[in-house]
N, C-alpha and C positions, 0 to 999 in steps of 0.2 A: 664505581671507580672515581666518581667525581668529575665535574666538568673540566677542570684543568688537564686531567690525564686522558680524557675521552678521545681526542684526535690521535694521540700516540698509540693508545691501546687498540683503538679501532683500526688504525692502519696496520698494526702488527697482526691482528686477527684476520684482516682482509688478505694481507700478503701470504700469511700461513695457509689460509683456506684455499687461496688460488693455487699455491704450490702443491697442496695435497690433492686438489681436484685434477691438476695436470698429471700428477703421478698416477692417480687412479685411472684416468682416461687413456694414458699411454701404456697401461698394464704393468707398471712397476711394483704395485703393491700386491701382497699376497703370494709372492713367489720368491724363491731364493732367500737371501738374507733378510729381505723386507717382509717377513711374514706378519703382516698387520693389515688393518682395514682403514679406509678413509674415516669412517665413523670413530674408530678408536683414536686416531691421530687428532681429529678435530676436538674430541672430548678432552684429550690431554692438553692440547694447546689452550683451550678455554680455561681449564682448571689452573694451568701454570700462570697464565696472564692474571687471573683473578687472585691467585696466591701472591704473586709479585706485587700487586697493588696493595694487598693487605699488609705486606711487609714494609711498605714505605710510610 
């Protein structure tokens, strides 16, 4: 990602992972409309951030 973008992308990943972990711990994932897993969400988040950096 390069050093200039590292703090921005690192913060985005940390915030996203924190939110995903909170949703997992509170039981919001895997039921109702949110039929997904924390692993799947983190994987998507990392891929999207990496793809966004490639596009710039």
